[in-house]
C-alpha positions in Angstrom: 0.0 0.0 0.0 1.2 3.5 -0.7 2.8 5.1 2.3 1.8 8.8 2.9 4.0 11.4 4.3 1.8 11.8 7.4 1.9 8.1 8.2 5.7 8.2 7.8 6.1 11.0 10.2 3.3 10.2 12.7 5.5 8.0 14.8 5.5 11.1 17.1 2.0 9.8 18.1 3.7 6.8 19.6 6.0 9.1 21.5 3.1 10.8 23.1 1.4 7.6 23.9 4.5 6.2 25.4 4.6 9.1 27.9 1.0 9.0 29.0 1.0 5.2 29.1 3.8 5.3 31.7 1.7 7.0 34.6 6.9 12.9 12.7 21.5 15.5 0.9 18.7 18.1 1.3 17.0 19.5 -1.7 16.3 23.2 -2.1 12.9 24.7 -2.7 14.3 26.9 -5.4 16.2 24.2 -7.2 16.7 24.3 -10.9 13.6 22.9 -12.6 13.8 20.2 -15.2 14.2 21.4 -18.8 11.0 21.6 -20.8 12.6 21.7 -24.2 12.1 25.5 -24.6 13.9 28.3 -22.9 12.2 31.6 -21.9 12.6 34.2 -24.5 12.1 37.3 -22.3 13.2 38.6 -19.0 9.6 38.8 -17.9 9.0 35.1 -18.4 12.3 34.4 -16.5 11.0 36.4 -13.6 7.7 34.6 -13.6 9.5 31.2 -13.7 11.6 32.2 -10.7 8.5 33.2 -8.7 7.0 29.7 -9.2 8.1 27.4 -6.4 9.2 24.0 -7.4 8.8 24.7 -11.1 8.8 21.5 -13.1 8.3 19.2 -10.1 5.2 17.0 -9.5 3.5 17.0 -6.2 4.9 13.6 -5.3 8.4 14.8 -6.1 8.0 17.8 -3.8 6.8 15.6 -1.0 9.8 13.4 -1.4 12.1 16.4 -1.2 10.3 17.7 1.9 10.4 14.4 3.7 14.1 14.0 2.9 14.9 17.5 4.1 12.9 17.1 7.3 14.5 13.8 8.1 17.9 15.3 7.6 17.4 18.2 10.1 19.7 18.3 13.2 16.8 19.5 15.4 13.2 20.6 15.1 10.1 21.3 17.1 6.9 19.3 16.6 3.6 20.7 17.8 0.1 19.3 17.3 -2.7 16.9 18.1 -2.3 13.2 17.5 -4.4 10.1 18.4 -3.8 8.3 21.7 -3.8 4.7 20.6 -3.9 3.4 24.1 -6.5 5.6 25.9 -8.4 6.9 22.9 -9.0 10.6 22.4 -6.2 13.1 21.5 -2.8 13.8 22.8 -1.3 17.3 22.3 2.5 17.5 22.0 4.9 20.4 21.9 8.4 19.0 21.8 11.7 20.3 20.6 14.3 17.6 20.1 17.7 16.9 18.4 19.8 14.0 17.3 21.8 14.1 20.5 18.8 13.0 22.4 18.2 16.4 24.0 14.5 17.2 24.4 12.2 19.8 26.0 8.5 20.4 25.8 5.1 19.4 27.0 2.5 16.7 26.5 -1.2 16.8 27.5 -3.8 14.1 27.1 -7.4 15.0 26.1 -7.0 18.4 27.7 -6.7 16.8 31.1 -3.6 18.4 32.6 -0.1 18.7 31.3 3.3 17.1 31.7 6.5 18.9 31.2 9.6 16.9 30.2 13.3 17.6 29.6 16.0 15.2 28.6 19.5 16.3 28.8 22.6 14.1 28.9 21.6 10.8 30.7 18.9 12.3 32.8 15.1 12.6 32.2 13.2 15.3 34.1 9.4 15.2 34.3 6.9 17.5 36.0 3.2 16.7 36.1 0.3 18.9 37.2 -2.5 17.5 39.4 -5.0 17.2 36.6 -2.6 15.1 34.5 -1.8 12.8 37.4 -5.4 12.2 38.2 -6.3 11.6 34.6 -3.5 9.0 34.3 -4.4 7.2 37.5 -7.5 5.4 36.2 -7.8 2.0 38.0 -5.8 3.1 41.0 -7.4 3.5 44.4 -8.3 7.0 45.7 -5.6 6.7 48.4 -2.9 5.8 45.8 -4.0 8.6 43.5 -4.0 11.1 46.4 -0.5 9.9 47.5 0.9 10.3 43.9 -0.6 13.8 43.7 0.8 14.8 47.1 4.3 13.5 46.1 4.6 14.6 42.5 2.2 17.4 41.5 4.0 20.5 40.5 7.4 19.1 41.4 10.2 18.2 39.1 11.3 14.6 39.2 14.4 13.0 37.6 15.5 9.5 36.6 18.2 8.0 34.6 17.4 7.4 30.9 18.7 3.9 31.3 16.1 2.9 33.9 13.2 0.7 33.0 10.6 3.4 33.6 12.4 6.0 31.5 13.6 4.1 28.5 10.4 4.4 26.4 10.0 8.1 27.1 13.7 8.9 26.7 13.8 7.1 23.3 11.2 9.4 21.9 13.3 12.5 22.8 15.7 11.3 20.1 15.0 12.8 16.7 16.5 9.7 15.0 13.7 7.7 16.7 10.9 10.1 16.0 11.7 10.5 12.3 12.8 6.9 11.9 9.7 6.2 9.8 10.3 9.0 7.3 11.8 6.8 4.6 10.7 5.5 1.2 7.6 7.7 1.0 5.6 7.0 -2.1 3.4 10.0 -2.6 1.0 10.9 -5.5 0.3 14.3 -4.0 -1.2 17.0 -6.2 0.0 20.6 -6.2 -2.1 23.4 -4.9 -1.9 27.0 -4.1 0.8 28.9 -2.3 0.0 30.1 1.2 1.8 31.0 4.4 2.4 28.9 7.6 3.4 31.0 10.6 4.6 33.7 8.2 6.6 31.4 5.9 5.7 30.9 2.3 4.5 27.4 1.6 3.1 25.3 -1.2 0.0 23.2 -0.4 0.0 19.6 -1.5 -2.9 17.1 -1.2 -2.6 13.3 -1.2 -5.2 10.6 -0.9 -5.2 6.9 -0.2 -8.7 5.5 -0.4 -10.8 7.5 2.1 -7.7 8.9 3.8 -6.7 12.4 2.9 -3.7 14.5 3.9 -2.8 18.1 3.3 0.9 19.0 3.4 2.5 22.4 3.6 6.1 22.6 2.3 8.4 25.6 2.6 8.5 27.3 -0.8 11.7 29.2 0.0 15.0 27.9 1.2 15.2 24.3 2.3 11.9 22.5 1.5 11.1 21.5 5.0 7.6 20.2 6.0 5.9 23.1 7.8 2.5 21.4 8.6 0.7 18.2 7.9 -3.1 17.8 8.4 -4.8 14.4 8.1 -8.4 13.3 8.0 -7.4 9.7 8.0 -9.5 7.3 10.1 -6.3 5.6 11.3 -3.9 8.6 11.6 -6.1 11.7 12.2 -4.5 14.9 13.4 -2.4 17.9 12.6 1.3 18.4 13.2 3.4 21.6 12.8 7.1 21.5 12.2 9.3 24.5 13.1 12.6 25.6 14.7 14.6 23.6 12.3 18.3 23.3 13.4 17.6 25.6 16.4 19.4 24.5 19.6 17.0 22.6 22.0 16.5 24.5 25.3 17.2 21.5 27.4 18.8 22.1 30.8 18.5 20.8 34.4 15.5 22.6 36.1 16.1 25.0 38.9 15.0 24.2 42.5 14.2 21.0 44.3 14.1 17.9 42.2 12.7 14.5 43.4 15.1 11.7 42.6 12.9 8.8 41.6 16.0 6.5 41.4 17.0 7.1 45.0 16.3 4.2 47.4 13.0 4.5 49.2 13.3 5.6 52.8 
Protein backbone atom coordinates (compact mmCIF):
# COMPACT_ATOMS: atom_id res chain seq x y z
CA UNK A 1 0.00 0.00 0.00
CA UNK A 2 1.22 3.49 -0.71
CA UNK A 3 2.77 5.15 2.27
CA UNK A 4 1.75 8.75 2.87
CA UNK A 5 4.01 11.41 4.34
CA UNK A 6 1.75 11.83 7.37
CA UNK A 7 1.90 8.14 8.19
CA UNK A 8 5.68 8.16 7.78
CA UNK A 9 6.13 11.01 10.22
CA UNK A 10 3.34 10.24 12.69
CA UNK A 11 5.55 8.02 14.83
CA UNK A 12 5.46 11.06 17.10
CA UNK A 13 2.00 9.81 18.10
CA UNK A 14 3.68 6.77 19.59
CA UNK A 15 5.99 9.11 21.47
CA UNK A 16 3.08 10.84 23.13
CA UNK A 17 1.35 7.56 23.90
CA UNK A 18 4.54 6.23 25.43
CA UNK A 19 4.60 9.11 27.89
CA UNK A 20 0.97 9.01 28.97
CA UNK A 21 0.99 5.23 29.15
CA UNK A 22 3.81 5.33 31.74
CA UNK A 23 1.70 6.96 34.59
CA UNK A 24 6.94 12.86 12.68
CA UNK A 25 21.54 15.51 0.93
CA UNK A 26 18.70 18.15 1.35
CA UNK A 27 16.98 19.49 -1.74
CA UNK A 28 16.32 23.16 -2.14
CA UNK A 29 12.91 24.68 -2.71
CA UNK A 30 14.35 26.95 -5.37
CA UNK A 31 16.24 24.18 -7.16
CA UNK A 32 16.68 24.31 -10.92
CA UNK A 33 13.56 22.94 -12.62
CA UNK A 34 13.78 20.23 -15.20
CA UNK A 35 14.19 21.36 -18.79
CA UNK A 36 11.01 21.60 -20.79
CA UNK A 37 12.60 21.74 -24.22
CA UNK A 38 12.07 25.48 -24.62
CA UNK A 39 13.91 28.34 -22.91
CA UNK A 40 12.16 31.58 -21.86
CA UNK A 41 12.57 34.23 -24.49
CA UNK A 42 12.05 37.34 -22.34
CA UNK A 43 13.21 38.64 -18.99
CA UNK A 44 9.56 38.84 -17.88
CA UNK A 45 9.05 35.12 -18.43
CA UNK A 46 12.26 34.39 -16.53
CA UNK A 47 11.03 36.45 -13.61
CA UNK A 48 7.71 34.63 -13.64
CA UNK A 49 9.47 31.24 -13.67
CA UNK A 50 11.59 32.25 -10.72
CA UNK A 51 8.52 33.17 -8.72
CA UNK A 52 6.96 29.75 -9.17
CA UNK A 53 8.14 27.44 -6.37
CA UNK A 54 9.25 23.97 -7.37
CA UNK A 55 8.84 24.72 -11.08
CA UNK A 56 8.80 21.51 -13.13
CA UNK A 57 8.26 19.19 -10.15
CA UNK A 58 5.21 17.03 -9.50
CA UNK A 59 3.47 17.04 -6.15
CA UNK A 60 4.92 13.65 -5.31
CA UNK A 61 8.45 14.83 -6.08
CA UNK A 62 7.99 17.84 -3.81
CA UNK A 63 6.80 15.59 -0.97
CA UNK A 64 9.85 13.35 -1.41
CA UNK A 65 12.14 16.38 -1.19
CA UNK A 66 10.30 17.67 1.86
CA UNK A 67 10.45 14.39 3.75
CA UNK A 68 14.14 13.99 2.91
CA UNK A 69 14.90 17.52 4.11
CA UNK A 70 12.87 17.11 7.29
CA UNK A 71 14.45 13.76 8.12
CA UNK A 72 17.89 15.35 7.63
CA UNK A 73 17.39 18.17 10.14
CA UNK A 74 19.69 18.31 13.17
CA UNK A 75 16.83 19.46 15.40
CA UNK A 76 13.23 20.59 15.15
CA UNK A 77 10.08 21.28 17.11
CA UNK A 78 6.88 19.29 16.63
CA UNK A 79 3.56 20.72 17.79
CA UNK A 80 0.10 19.32 17.28
CA UNK A 81 -2.65 16.88 18.09
CA UNK A 82 -2.27 13.16 17.53
CA UNK A 83 -4.43 10.14 18.38
CA UNK A 84 -3.84 8.35 21.67
CA UNK A 85 -3.78 4.71 20.57
CA UNK A 86 -3.93 3.41 24.14
CA UNK A 87 -6.47 5.59 25.87
CA UNK A 88 -8.39 6.92 22.91
CA UNK A 89 -8.98 10.59 22.41
CA UNK A 90 -6.25 13.06 21.51
CA UNK A 91 -2.79 13.83 22.80
CA UNK A 92 -1.31 17.29 22.30
CA UNK A 93 2.47 17.46 21.96
CA UNK A 94 4.88 20.37 21.87
CA UNK A 95 8.39 18.96 21.78
CA UNK A 96 11.75 20.28 20.62
CA UNK A 97 14.34 17.57 20.06
CA UNK A 98 17.66 16.87 18.38
CA UNK A 99 19.84 14.00 17.26
CA UNK A 100 21.84 14.05 20.49
CA UNK A 101 18.76 13.02 22.42
CA UNK A 102 18.22 16.45 23.97
CA UNK A 103 14.52 17.18 24.36
CA UNK A 104 12.23 19.75 25.98
CA UNK A 105 8.50 20.36 25.84
CA UNK A 106 5.06 19.43 27.04
CA UNK A 107 2.47 16.71 26.53
CA UNK A 108 -1.21 16.77 27.47
CA UNK A 109 -3.83 14.06 27.08
CA UNK A 110 -7.36 14.96 26.12
CA UNK A 111 -6.99 18.41 27.66
CA UNK A 112 -6.69 16.81 31.11
CA UNK A 113 -3.62 18.41 32.57
CA UNK A 114 -0.09 18.69 31.29
CA UNK A 115 3.29 17.06 31.75
CA UNK A 116 6.55 18.91 31.17
CA UNK A 117 9.60 16.94 30.16
CA UNK A 118 13.28 17.58 29.65
CA UNK A 119 15.97 15.17 28.62
CA UNK A 120 19.55 16.34 28.81
CA UNK A 121 22.55 14.06 28.95
CA UNK A 122 21.64 10.81 30.68
CA UNK A 123 18.86 12.26 32.81
CA UNK A 124 15.13 12.59 32.18
CA UNK A 125 13.20 15.27 34.08
CA UNK A 126 9.39 15.22 34.34
CA UNK A 127 6.88 17.52 36.05
CA UNK A 128 3.15 16.74 36.13
CA UNK A 129 0.27 18.93 37.22
CA UNK A 130 -2.48 17.50 39.41
CA UNK A 131 -5.02 17.16 36.61
CA UNK A 132 -2.59 15.11 34.52
CA UNK A 133 -1.76 12.78 37.43
CA UNK A 134 -5.41 12.18 38.25
CA UNK A 135 -6.30 11.57 34.61
CA UNK A 136 -3.53 9.00 34.30
CA UNK A 137 -4.43 7.19 37.54
CA UNK A 138 -7.47 5.35 36.22
CA UNK A 139 -7.76 2.00 37.96
CA UNK A 140 -5.80 3.12 41.03
CA UNK A 141 -7.43 3.55 44.41
CA UNK A 142 -8.31 7.01 45.66
CA UNK A 143 -5.62 6.68 48.35
CA UNK A 144 -2.93 5.76 45.81
CA UNK A 145 -3.96 8.59 43.51
CA UNK A 146 -3.95 11.12 46.35
CA UNK A 147 -0.51 9.92 47.45
CA UNK A 148 0.89 10.32 43.94
CA UNK A 149 -0.58 13.81 43.67
CA UNK A 150 0.84 14.82 47.05
CA UNK A 151 4.28 13.53 46.13
CA UNK A 152 4.58 14.60 42.51
CA UNK A 153 2.16 17.36 41.47
CA UNK A 154 3.97 20.53 40.52
CA UNK A 155 7.41 19.15 41.38
CA UNK A 156 10.24 18.23 39.06
CA UNK A 157 11.34 14.61 39.18
CA UNK A 158 14.35 12.97 37.63
CA UNK A 159 15.46 9.51 36.65
CA UNK A 160 18.23 7.95 34.61
CA UNK A 161 17.39 7.40 30.95
CA UNK A 162 18.74 3.86 31.33
CA UNK A 163 16.13 2.93 33.92
CA UNK A 164 13.23 0.67 33.02
CA UNK A 165 10.59 3.37 33.57
CA UNK A 166 12.44 5.99 31.52
CA UNK A 167 13.59 4.06 28.46
CA UNK A 168 10.43 4.38 26.40
CA UNK A 169 10.01 8.09 27.09
CA UNK A 170 13.71 8.92 26.67
CA UNK A 171 13.84 7.13 23.34
CA UNK A 172 11.18 9.39 21.92
CA UNK A 173 13.28 12.45 22.76
CA UNK A 174 15.72 11.30 20.08
CA UNK A 175 15.04 12.80 16.66
CA UNK A 176 16.46 9.70 14.97
CA UNK A 177 13.71 7.68 16.67
CA UNK A 178 10.88 10.12 16.03
CA UNK A 179 11.71 10.47 12.33
CA UNK A 180 12.76 6.88 11.93
CA UNK A 181 9.71 6.16 9.80
CA UNK A 182 10.35 8.98 7.35
CA UNK A 183 11.78 6.80 4.60
CA UNK A 184 10.65 5.50 1.23
CA UNK A 185 7.59 7.72 1.01
CA UNK A 186 5.64 6.98 -2.15
CA UNK A 187 3.38 9.98 -2.65
CA UNK A 188 1.00 10.86 -5.47
CA UNK A 189 0.27 14.30 -4.02
CA UNK A 190 -1.18 16.99 -6.24
CA UNK A 191 0.04 20.56 -6.23
CA UNK A 192 -2.15 23.35 -4.93
CA UNK A 193 -1.95 27.00 -4.13
CA UNK A 194 0.80 28.92 -2.35
CA UNK A 195 -0.03 30.12 1.17
CA UNK A 196 1.76 30.97 4.41
CA UNK A 197 2.37 28.94 7.56
CA UNK A 198 3.41 31.02 10.56
CA UNK A 199 4.58 33.72 8.17
CA UNK A 200 6.60 31.41 5.92
CA UNK A 201 5.72 30.93 2.27
CA UNK A 202 4.48 27.39 1.62
CA UNK A 203 3.07 25.31 -1.20
CA UNK A 204 -0.04 23.25 -0.45
CA UNK A 205 -0.03 19.58 -1.49
CA UNK A 206 -2.88 17.10 -1.25
CA UNK A 207 -2.61 13.33 -1.22
CA UNK A 208 -5.21 10.62 -0.92
CA UNK A 209 -5.17 6.91 -0.16
CA UNK A 210 -8.69 5.54 -0.38
CA UNK A 211 -10.79 7.49 2.10
CA UNK A 212 -7.72 8.90 3.82
CA UNK A 213 -6.73 12.45 2.91
CA UNK A 214 -3.69 14.48 3.89
CA UNK A 215 -2.77 18.10 3.25
CA UNK A 216 0.90 19.00 3.40
CA UNK A 217 2.48 22.44 3.57
CA UNK A 218 6.08 22.60 2.33
CA UNK A 219 8.41 25.60 2.63
CA UNK A 220 8.49 27.32 -0.77
CA UNK A 221 11.68 29.24 -0.02
CA UNK A 222 14.99 27.92 1.21
CA UNK A 223 15.24 24.29 2.30
CA UNK A 224 11.95 22.50 1.49
CA UNK A 225 11.08 21.50 5.04
CA UNK A 226 7.65 20.25 5.98
CA UNK A 227 5.87 23.06 7.85
CA UNK A 228 2.55 21.38 8.58
CA UNK A 229 0.69 18.16 7.87
CA UNK A 230 -3.07 17.77 8.36
CA UNK A 231 -4.82 14.41 8.12
CA UNK A 232 -8.44 13.29 8.05
CA UNK A 233 -7.38 9.65 7.98
CA UNK A 234 -9.45 7.27 10.07
CA UNK A 235 -6.26 5.58 11.29
CA UNK A 236 -3.91 8.59 11.64
CA UNK A 237 -6.07 11.69 12.16
CA UNK A 238 -4.48 14.86 13.44
CA UNK A 239 -2.40 17.87 12.63
CA UNK A 240 1.33 18.41 13.17
CA UNK A 241 3.36 21.58 12.77
CA UNK A 242 7.13 21.46 12.24
CA UNK A 243 9.27 24.45 13.14
CA UNK A 244 12.56 25.63 14.69
CA UNK A 245 14.63 23.60 12.26
CA UNK A 246 18.29 23.34 13.36
CA UNK A 247 17.59 25.59 16.37
CA UNK A 248 19.37 24.46 19.58
CA UNK A 249 17.02 22.64 21.96
CA UNK A 250 16.46 24.53 25.26
CA UNK A 251 17.16 21.51 27.45
CA UNK A 252 18.84 22.07 30.81
CA UNK A 253 18.46 20.83 34.37
CA UNK A 254 15.50 22.56 36.06
CA UNK A 255 16.11 24.96 38.92
CA UNK A 256 15.00 24.24 42.46
CA UNK A 257 14.22 21.03 44.30
CA UNK A 258 14.08 17.85 42.23
CA UNK A 259 12.67 14.53 43.41
CA UNK A 260 15.10 11.73 42.56
CA UNK A 261 12.93 8.76 41.58
CA UNK A 262 15.99 6.51 41.36
CA UNK A 263 16.96 7.08 44.98
CA UNK A 264 16.26 4.17 47.36
CA UNK A 265 12.99 4.53 49.24
CA UNK A 266 13.33 5.65 52.84
